[in-house]
C-alpha positions, -999 to +999 in steps of 0.1 A: +037-425-541+037-420-503+060-389-507+035-374-533+006-380-509+024-362-481+033-333-504-003-331-516-016-329-480+008-300-473-002-283-506-039-287-499-035-272-464-016-242-479-038-237-509-071-239-490-059-221-459-067-250-436-049-234-407-063-257-380-054-288-401-021-308-401-011-334-427-017-361-401-053-350-398-059-359-435-062-396-441-049-408-474-083-423-483-104-397-464-131-382-487-121-346-495-157-334-499-188-340-478-184-359-445-146-362-449-125-331-450-157-311-458-144-292-488-168-274-512-170-264-549-148-233-543-122-255-528-124-278-559-115-248-581-085-240-558-074-276-561-076-275-599-054-244-600-029-260-576-027-291-597-021-271-629+005-248-613+024-273-592+020-306-610+013-297-646-020-316-646-050-303-664-085-316-659-106-314-691-140-325-681-155-316-647-175-348-647-142-367-648-129-348-618-153-364-592-135-397-589-101-380-591-110-356-563-123-384-540-092-384-517-056-374-515-047-409-527-068-406-559-053-372-566-018-386-562-026-416-585-039-391-611-008-369-609+014-400-610-002-411-643-007-376-659+017-352-643+049-338-657 
């Protein structure tokens, strides 16, 4: 799980062009949106595309995505349960 979390941090930085951010800057449980990393709805779409391409994970209902997208850890847990 820890390796997946680190991989996700690197993938988020790359997919979202967070050039000034390092994996160490992103806490495992830091909120991705709002006061945490400060991502927005456009970033959420990029994350969805990244999850589908790199992890084979599809999100059916956008309402279900909110708790999944809370932090890198919740993304990793979802991928661990639902990924290829």
